[in-house]
All heavy atoms as an XYZ file, in Angstrom:
640
protein
N      36.406     -0.200     -5.272
C      36.514     -0.334     -3.834
C      37.939     -0.710     -3.456
O      38.575     -1.490     -4.148
C      35.552     -1.408     -3.328
C      34.062     -1.184     -3.601
C      33.277     -2.411     -3.169
C      33.560      0.040     -2.910
N      38.423     -0.178     -2.351
C      39.786     -0.444     -1.904
C      39.762     -1.244     -0.600
O      38.887     -1.033      0.244
C      40.526      0.867     -1.682
C      40.683      1.671     -2.944
C      41.425      2.954     -2.672
C      41.565      3.755     -3.967
N      42.309      4.980     -3.763
N      40.728     -2.135     -0.433
C      40.769     -2.929      0.785
C      41.169     -2.066      1.980
O      41.871     -1.067      1.843
C      41.698     -4.138      0.643
C      43.165     -3.814      0.710
C      43.822     -3.807      1.927
C      43.875     -3.543     -0.432
C      45.165     -3.525      1.993
C      45.225     -3.254     -0.381
C      45.868     -3.251      0.840
N      40.647     -2.439      3.142
C      40.974     -1.742      4.379
C      40.206     -0.451      4.615
O      40.255      0.113      5.697
N      39.497      0.017      3.618
C      38.730      1.257      3.739
C      37.340      0.920      4.272
O      36.688      0.012      3.759
C      38.612      1.955      2.365
C      37.706      3.175      2.440
C      39.982      2.312      1.827
N      36.861      1.609      5.300
C      35.506      1.342      5.783
C      34.461      1.918      4.825
O      34.582      3.067      4.380
C      35.451      2.042      7.145
C      36.562      3.030      7.140
C      37.568      2.571      6.138
N      33.472      1.112      4.467
C      32.370      1.526      3.601
C      31.054      1.382      4.367
O      30.947      0.549      5.264
C      32.307      0.669      2.334
C      33.462      0.909      1.397
C      34.583      0.092      1.417
C      33.424      1.968      0.498
C      35.647      0.317      0.554
C      34.484      2.198     -0.370
C      35.589      1.369     -0.334
O      36.636      1.595     -1.180
N      30.092      2.185      3.992
C      28.763      2.117      4.599
C      27.744      1.785      3.511
O      27.936      2.104      2.343
C      28.421      3.450      5.257
N      26.658      1.132      3.913
C      25.587      0.807      2.971
C      24.261      0.804      3.720
O      24.215      0.728      4.937
C      25.821     -0.560      2.313
C      25.687     -1.712      3.273
C      24.485     -2.369      3.425
C      26.780     -2.134      4.022
C      24.363     -3.423      4.320
C      26.671     -3.183      4.910
C      25.455     -3.827      5.064
N      23.192      0.888      2.957
C      21.849      0.696      3.499
C      20.950      0.249      2.371
O      21.246      0.469      1.202
C      21.336      1.945      4.193
C      20.728      2.978      3.325
C      19.998      4.086      4.069
N      20.485      4.255      5.403
C      20.145      5.224      6.220
N      19.307      6.140      5.823
N      20.622      5.313      7.434
N      19.865     -0.407      2.731
C      18.887     -0.870      1.756
C      17.687      0.060      1.817
O      17.314      0.533      2.893
C      18.449     -2.310      2.063
C      19.581     -3.288      2.005
C      20.185     -3.750      3.170
C      20.059     -3.747      0.795
C      21.228     -4.654      3.119
C      21.111     -4.646      0.731
C      21.685     -5.096      1.903
N      17.084      0.290      0.667
C      15.891      1.136      0.612
C      14.816      0.449     -0.205
O      15.095     -0.165     -1.231
C      16.209      2.481     -0.019
C      17.077      3.330      0.849
C      17.204      4.719      0.304
N      18.046      5.466      1.246
C      18.765      6.495      0.918
N      18.768      6.927     -0.315
N      19.493      7.106      1.823
N      13.591      0.587      0.269
C      12.421      0.089     -0.450
C      11.365      1.176     -0.356
O      10.731      1.334      0.687
C      11.934     -1.222      0.160
C      10.760     -1.798     -0.601
O      10.500     -1.380     -1.745
O      10.062     -2.662     -0.040
N      11.226      1.938     -1.407
C      10.299      3.066     -1.362
C      10.821      4.106     -0.389
O      11.925      4.610     -0.539
N      10.037      4.392      0.636
C      10.436      5.392      1.630
C      11.044      4.755      2.880
O      11.455      5.455      3.797
C       9.241      6.296      2.032
C       8.750      7.100      0.835
C       8.124      5.465      2.626
N      11.110      3.428      2.932
C      11.642      2.720      4.097
C      13.122      2.416      3.872
O      13.504      1.912      2.825
C      10.870      1.407      4.342
C      11.435      0.656      5.527
C       9.391      1.697      4.539
N      13.951      2.736      4.877
C      15.388      2.474      4.795
C      15.836      1.608      5.961
O      15.321      1.717      7.065
C      16.176      3.784      4.849
O      15.926      4.556      3.712
N      16.800      0.759      5.693
C      17.394     -0.070      6.744
C      18.370      0.777      7.559
O      18.783      1.853      7.121
C      18.147     -1.240      6.118
O      19.326     -0.781      5.491
N      18.772      0.270      8.725
C      19.881      0.926      9.428
C      21.139      0.856      8.556
O      21.238      0.023      7.660
C      20.062      0.070     10.688
C      18.776     -0.671     10.844
C      18.235     -0.863      9.457
N      22.073      1.717      8.825
C      23.325      1.746      8.068
C      24.207      0.576      8.506
O      24.366      0.325      9.696
C      24.071      3.074      8.277
C      25.432      3.052      7.601
C      23.240      4.231      7.762
N      24.726     -0.173      7.534
C      25.672     -1.254      7.797
C      27.058     -0.830      7.338
O      27.199      0.147      6.603
N      28.062     -1.562      7.789
C      29.447     -1.221      7.444
C      30.210     -2.472      7.030
O      29.896     -3.566      7.491
C      30.157     -0.583      8.641
C      29.508      0.673      9.080
N      28.497      0.704     10.018
C      29.691      1.954      8.692
C      28.106      1.941     10.192
N      28.816      2.725      9.399
N      31.218     -2.292      6.174
C      32.095     -3.395      5.800
C      33.437     -2.853      5.341
O      33.559     -1.672      5.035
C      31.465     -4.273      4.705
C      31.414     -3.619      3.353
C      32.417     -3.852      2.419
C      30.363     -2.790      3.000
C      32.379     -3.259      1.168
C      30.315     -2.189      1.751
C      31.323     -2.424      0.837
N      34.428     -3.725      5.318
C      35.747     -3.437      4.750
C      36.169     -4.650      3.938
O      35.875     -5.781      4.311
C      36.774     -3.209      5.859
C      36.616     -1.895      6.553
C      37.618     -1.777      7.643
N      37.249     -2.804      8.636
C      37.723     -2.863      9.850
N      38.619     -2.006     10.253
N      37.339     -3.784     10.687
N      36.855     -4.430      2.856
C      37.348     -5.530      2.026
C      38.703     -6.004      2.532
O      39.528     -5.199      2.976
C      37.491     -5.071      0.575
C      36.198     -4.672     -0.128
C      36.506     -4.107     -1.497
C      35.258     -5.844     -0.226
N      38.954     -7.303      2.459
C      40.276     -7.811      2.826
C      41.295     -7.451      1.742
O      40.923     -7.077      0.632
C      40.067     -9.323      2.903
C      38.916     -9.593      2.008
C      38.039     -8.377      2.074
N      42.590     -7.576      2.054
C      43.608     -7.296      1.045
C      43.534     -8.311     -0.104
O      42.944     -9.384      0.039
C      44.927     -7.429      1.788
C      44.638     -7.990      3.108
C      43.161     -7.939      3.336
N      44.125     -7.992     -1.232
C      44.121     -8.916     -2.366
C      44.754    -10.258     -1.998
O      45.581    -10.336     -1.083
C      44.975     -8.202     -3.412
C      45.009     -6.765     -3.005
C      44.851     -6.753     -1.519
N      44.369    -11.307     -2.710
C      44.927    -12.639     -2.482
C      46.445    -12.626     -2.523
O      47.045    -11.960     -3.355
N      47.054    -13.332     -1.581
C      48.500    -13.396     -1.520
C      49.115    -12.381     -0.566
O      50.226    -12.553     -0.109
N      48.387    -11.290     -0.276
C      48.881    -10.302      0.687
C      48.620    -10.808      2.106
O      47.651    -11.517      2.363
C      48.170     -8.960      0.505
C      48.652     -8.201     -0.720
O      49.450     -8.778     -1.482
O      48.220     -7.055     -0.908
N      49.475    -10.420      3.025
C      49.336    -10.843      4.428
C      48.124    -10.171      5.067
O      47.794     -9.032      4.776
C      50.596    -10.475      5.201
N      47.463    -10.930      5.928
C      46.337    -10.417      6.705
C      46.792    -10.180      8.138
O      47.296    -11.092      8.791
C      45.207    -11.443      6.756
C      44.232    -11.496      5.613
C      43.251    -12.639      5.825
C      43.482    -10.194      5.487
N      46.605     -8.985      8.647
C      46.886     -8.733     10.060
C      45.762     -9.353     10.891
O      45.978     -9.927     11.945
C      46.979     -7.243     10.322
N      44.539     -9.240     10.396
C      43.371     -9.849     11.048
C      42.219     -9.835     10.059
O      42.227     -9.090      9.076
C      42.983     -9.076     12.310
O      42.482     -7.808     11.967
N      41.233    -10.647     10.324
C      40.030    -10.697      9.509
C      38.897    -11.140     10.406
O      38.924    -12.234     10.961
C      40.203    -11.663      8.328
C      39.031    -11.739      7.359
C      38.852    -10.397      6.641
C      39.253    -12.839      6.345
N      37.937    -10.266     10.594
C      36.788    -10.569     11.462
C      35.538    -10.619     10.600
O      35.233     -9.665      9.893
C      36.668     -9.504     12.540
C      37.870     -9.503     13.482
C      37.730     -8.412     14.495
N      36.414     -8.470     15.115
C      36.214     -8.609     16.422
N      37.206     -8.662     17.239
N      34.991     -8.678     16.910
N      34.844    -11.751     10.668
C      33.660    -11.910      9.837
C      32.630    -12.786     10.540
O      32.932    -13.462     11.519
C      34.016    -12.488      8.476
C      34.660    -13.844      8.535
C      33.897    -15.002      8.420
C      36.036    -13.977      8.714
C      34.485    -16.246      8.481
C      36.625    -15.217      8.774
C      35.848    -16.351      8.658
O      36.440    -17.582      8.719
N      31.412    -12.753     10.028
C      30.328    -13.595     10.522
C      29.699    -14.295      9.326
O      29.650    -13.740      8.228
C      29.283    -12.760     11.239
N      29.252    -15.510      9.547
C      28.552    -16.279      8.514
C      27.181    -16.652      9.070
O      27.070    -17.172     10.169
C      29.329    -17.554      8.133
C      30.688    -17.173      7.544
C      28.528    -18.392      7.146
C      31.593    -18.351      7.285
N      26.154    -16.352      8.292
C      24.781    -16.675      8.684
C      24.183    -17.602      7.646
O      24.536    -17.559      6.481
C      23.918    -15.406      8.749
C      24.439    -14.399      9.721
C      25.127    -13.291      9.276
C      24.247    -14.562     11.079
C      25.609    -12.341     10.165
C      24.730    -13.630     11.984
C      25.401    -12.522     11.524
N      23.236    -18.403      8.088
C      22.531    -19.293      7.179
C      21.090    -19.394      7.630
O      20.649    -18.680      8.532
C      23.220    -20.656      7.154
O      22.682    -21.436      6.110
N      20.364    -20.311      7.076
C      18.924    -20.473      7.252
C      18.400    -20.048      8.625
O      18.855    -20.517      9.650
C      18.535    -21.919      7.003
S      18.926    -22.448      5.351
N      17.411    -19.160      8.587
C      16.775    -18.665      9.803
C      15.266    -18.735      9.617
O      14.726    -18.184      8.678
C      17.158    -17.218     10.065
O      18.543    -17.086     10.166
N      14.613    -19.402     10.510
C      13.160    -19.469     10.502
C      12.657    -18.554     11.616
O      12.618    -18.940     12.779
C      12.694    -20.913     10.722
O      11.300    -20.977     10.727
N      12.306    -17.330     11.273
C      11.974    -16.311     12.274
C      10.856    -16.737     13.213
O      10.858    -16.379     14.379
C      11.601    -15.007     11.582
C      12.787    -14.353     10.974
C      13.134    -14.364      9.652
C      13.815    -13.634     11.650
N      14.315    -13.691      9.468
C      14.746    -13.227     10.687
C      14.038    -13.299     12.979
C      15.878    -12.491     10.991
C      15.163    -12.562     13.281
C      16.058    -12.172     12.303
N       9.876    -17.477     12.756
C       8.766    -17.841     13.639
C       9.162    -18.882     14.681
O       8.430    -19.124     15.610
C       7.542    -18.302     12.837
C       7.682    -19.664     12.207
C       8.213    -19.606     10.792
O       8.925    -18.693     10.413
N       7.876    -20.598      9.989
N      10.355    -19.465     14.574
C      10.768    -20.510     15.501
C      11.789    -20.050     16.534
O      12.331    -20.859     17.262
C      11.322    -21.716     14.746
C      10.255    -22.404     13.987
C      10.060    -22.371     12.640
C       9.198    -23.200     14.515
N       8.955    -23.092     12.294
C       8.404    -23.619     13.438
C       8.837    -23.602     15.797
C       7.279    -24.416     13.605
C       7.713    -24.392     15.958
C       6.958    -24.793     14.874
N      12.088    -18.771     16.592
C      13.036    -18.395     17.630
C      13.566    -16.991     17.549
O      13.229    -16.220     16.666
N      14.362    -16.691     18.536
C      15.043    -15.404     18.641
C      16.458    -15.583     18.113
O      17.130    -16.549     18.476
C      15.075    -14.972     20.098
O      15.862    -13.820     20.253
N      16.893    -14.697     17.273
C      18.183    -14.862     16.634
C      19.173    -13.822     17.148
O      19.482    -12.844     16.478
C      18.032    -14.827     15.119
C      17.202    -15.984     14.638
C      15.832    -15.860     14.498
C      17.785    -17.210     14.391
C      15.076    -16.942     14.096
C      17.033    -18.288     13.991
C      15.671    -18.155     13.851
N      19.653    -14.059     18.350
C      20.582    -13.142     19.011
C      21.900    -13.020     18.247
O      22.614    -12.034     18.419
C      20.829    -13.595     20.436
N      22.222    -13.983     17.415
C      23.481    -13.925     16.664
C      23.538    -12.682     15.784
O      24.597    -12.076     15.625
C      23.651    -15.176     15.811
N      22.422    -12.278     15.208
C      22.405    -11.082     14.374
C      22.699     -9.840     15.203
O      23.485     -8.980     14.799
C      21.063    -10.926     13.658
C      20.781    -12.016     12.660
C      19.724    -12.907     12.852
C      21.561    -12.161     11.526
C      19.465    -13.903     11.929
C      21.310    -13.159     10.601
C      20.251    -14.028     10.812
O      20.005    -15.004      9.905
N      22.067     -9.714     16.344
C      22.306     -8.562     17.217
C      23.750     -8.545     17.699
O      24.389     -7.493     17.725
C      21.343     -8.590     18.402
N      24.253     -9.702     18.071
C      25.641     -9.780     18.540
C      26.612     -9.377     17.426
O      27.545     -8.609     17.658
C      25.953    -11.192     19.032
C      27.347    -11.351     19.525
N      27.791    -10.801     20.710
C      28.417    -11.980     18.996
C      29.064    -11.080     20.877
N      29.474    -11.807     19.856
N      26.390     -9.867     16.231
C      27.266     -9.528     15.100
C      27.214     -8.029     14.796
O      28.228     -7.426     14.462
C      26.886    -10.336     13.864
N      26.034     -7.425     14.933
C      25.889     -5.992     14.661
C      26.702     -5.155     15.642
O      27.103     -4.030     15.326
C      24.417     -5.584     14.718
N      26.962     -5.691     16.820
C      27.735     -4.965     17.841
C      29.247     -5.098     17.626
O      30.020     -4.389     18.256
C      27.384     -5.490     19.231
C      25.946     -5.237     19.626
C      25.539     -5.994     20.867
O      26.334     -6.832     21.367
O      24.422     -5.761     21.342
N      29.662     -6.001     16.774
C      31.085     -6.272     16.558
C      31.663     -5.372     15.470
O      30.945     -4.859     14.635
C      31.291     -7.741     16.161
C      30.682     -8.732     17.113
C      31.180     -8.558     18.535
O      32.376     -8.541     18.767
N      30.259     -8.418     19.466
N      32.954     -5.214     15.480
C      33.658     -4.489     14.422
C      34.104     -5.505     13.372
O      35.271     -5.890     13.294
C      34.879     -3.753     14.983
C      34.540     -2.685     15.975
C      34.045     -1.457     15.253
C      33.898     -0.321     16.260
N      33.219      0.802     15.688
N      33.142     -5.983     12.588
C      33.421     -7.008     11.583
C      33.925     -6.367     10.299
O      33.537     -5.255      9.944
C      32.161     -7.815     11.285
C      31.553     -8.562     12.462
C      30.230     -9.190     12.048
C      32.505     -9.597     12.998
N      34.771     -7.091      9.588
C      35.190     -6.651      8.262
C      34.085     -6.892      7.239
O      33.880     -6.093      6.332
C      36.470     -7.375      7.831
C      37.639     -6.983      8.724
O      37.910     -5.775      8.844
O      38.272     -7.880      9.309
N      33.380     -8.002      7.399
C      32.256     -8.301      6.514
C      31.443     -9.445      7.090
O      31.835    -10.080      8.051
C      32.728     -8.647      5.086
C      33.505     -9.935      4.998
C      32.870    -11.128      4.713
C      34.880     -9.942      5.190
C      33.584    -12.307      4.633
C      35.607    -11.112      5.107
C      34.959    -12.294      4.834
N      30.272     -9.682      6.496
C      29.457    -10.836      6.853
C      28.967    -11.473      5.561
O      28.907    -10.834      4.517
C      28.271    -10.458      7.750
C      27.461     -9.297      7.259
C      27.588     -7.985      7.616
C      26.407     -9.334      6.284
N      26.688     -7.211      6.935
C      25.934     -8.015      6.113
C      25.814    -10.336      5.537
C      24.914     -7.690      5.242
C      24.785    -10.007      4.663
C      24.353     -8.698      4.536
N      28.653    -12.738      5.673
C      28.144    -13.495      4.523
C      26.861    -14.176      4.958
O      26.818    -14.831      6.003
C      29.159    -14.578      4.059
C      28.580    -15.410      2.933
C      30.468    -13.936      3.655
N      25.815    -13.997      4.180
C      24.562    -14.705      4.437
C      24.393    -15.727      3.328
O      24.332    -15.367      2.161
C      23.380    -13.747      4.477
C      22.187    -14.346      5.149
N      21.453    -15.347      4.579
C      21.647    -14.102      6.358
C      20.473    -15.690      5.400
N      20.588    -14.951      6.481
N      24.359    -16.994      3.702
C      24.360    -18.084      2.732
C      22.987    -18.396      2.153
O      22.853    -19.298      1.349
C      24.954    -19.339      3.370
C      26.382    -19.166      3.877
C      26.836    -20.413      4.604
C      27.324    -18.818      2.750
N      21.978    -17.689      2.584
C      20.638    -17.936      2.072
C      19.678    -18.140      3.219
O      20.027    -18.023      4.391
N      18.460    -18.451      2.895
C      17.446    -18.608      3.918
C      16.424    -19.629      3.449
O      16.222    -19.811      2.262
C      16.762    -17.269      4.182
C      16.364    -17.121      5.630
O      15.889    -18.112      6.201
O      16.532    -16.033      6.174
N      15.782    -20.236      4.407
C      14.819    -21.276      4.061
C      13.640    -20.713      3.292
O      12.951    -21.428      2.579
C      14.338    -22.010      5.320
C      13.157    -21.343      5.970
C      11.890    -21.902      5.860
C      13.285    -20.143      6.656
C      10.799    -21.287      6.429
C      12.213    -19.536      7.219
C      10.962    -20.099      7.109
O       9.890    -19.485      7.667
N      13.374    -19.410      3.390
C      12.235    -18.818      2.702
C      12.333    -19.026      1.186
O      11.338    -19.115      0.495
C      12.095    -17.323      3.062
C      10.727    -16.812      2.637
C      13.198    -16.500      2.445
C      10.401    -15.438      3.157
N      13.529    -19.124      0.658
C      13.700    -19.335     -0.778
C      13.309    -20.755     -1.179
O      12.975    -21.018     -2.316
C      15.144    -19.068     -1.193
C      15.602    -17.688     -0.807
C      16.659    -17.516      0.057
C      14.955    -16.567     -1.290
C      17.077    -16.238      0.422
C      15.347    -15.293     -0.930
C      16.407    -15.136     -0.069
O      16.805    -13.894      0.292
N      13.366    -21.653     -0.214
C      13.027    -23.042     -0.489
C      11.513    -23.254     -0.554
O      11.007    -23.919     -1.439
C      13.613    -23.926      0.629
C      13.315    -25.391      0.487
C      13.900    -26.179      1.635
O      15.047    -25.915      1.994
O      13.189    -27.039      2.171
N      10.773    -22.664      0.407
C       9.349    -22.942      0.486
C       8.467    -21.721      0.223
O       7.254    -21.857      0.179
C       9.016    -23.518      1.866
O       9.462    -22.636      2.877
N       9.047    -20.558      0.103
C       8.268    -19.361     -0.196
C       7.684    -18.699      1.037
O       7.605    -19.286      2.113
N       7.326    -17.460      0.882
C       6.796    -16.652      1.970
C       5.480    -17.217      2.499
O       5.189    -17.159      3.681
C       6.604    -15.222      1.466
C       6.175    -14.278      2.523
C       4.915    -13.819      2.765
C       7.007    -13.665      3.510
N       4.916    -12.962      3.820
C       6.192    -12.858      4.301
C       8.366    -13.738      3.802
C       6.685    -12.110      5.360
C       8.849    -12.990      4.853
C       8.017    -12.194      5.612
N       4.663    -17.798      1.646
C       3.359    -18.311      2.054
C       3.478    -19.424      3.099
O       2.602    -19.632      3.904
C       2.576    -18.853      0.839
C       2.250    -17.798     -0.188
C       3.417    -17.484     -1.113
O       4.337    -18.334     -1.285
O       3.441    -16.374     -1.654
N       4.582    -20.158      3.102
C       4.775    -21.253      4.041
C       4.989    -20.744      5.461
O       4.913    -21.495      6.417
C       5.971    -22.107      3.619
N       5.290    -19.462      5.612
C       5.513    -18.903      6.946
C       4.190    -18.693      7.588
O       3.914    -18.664      8.675
C       6.283    -17.597      6.860
C       7.670    -17.791      6.314
S       8.587    -16.281      6.125
C       8.712    -15.716      7.814
């Protein structure tokens, strides 16, 4: 993968596919950054609210996003 190049990805499970996502890698360490746009997400409990941050981030021209995990890993799907 090369920095600055737009890449596309999608997830597939059987016959079901996610929408296409996009990302770009930043330049190597030590190189100057003209800009860097990113989003960071963390624990989301879907049954407790609407998460407009995801929709808003999807509308942005982000270089990348990082998801730090989710509470589901702590208590399991059955707890939902």
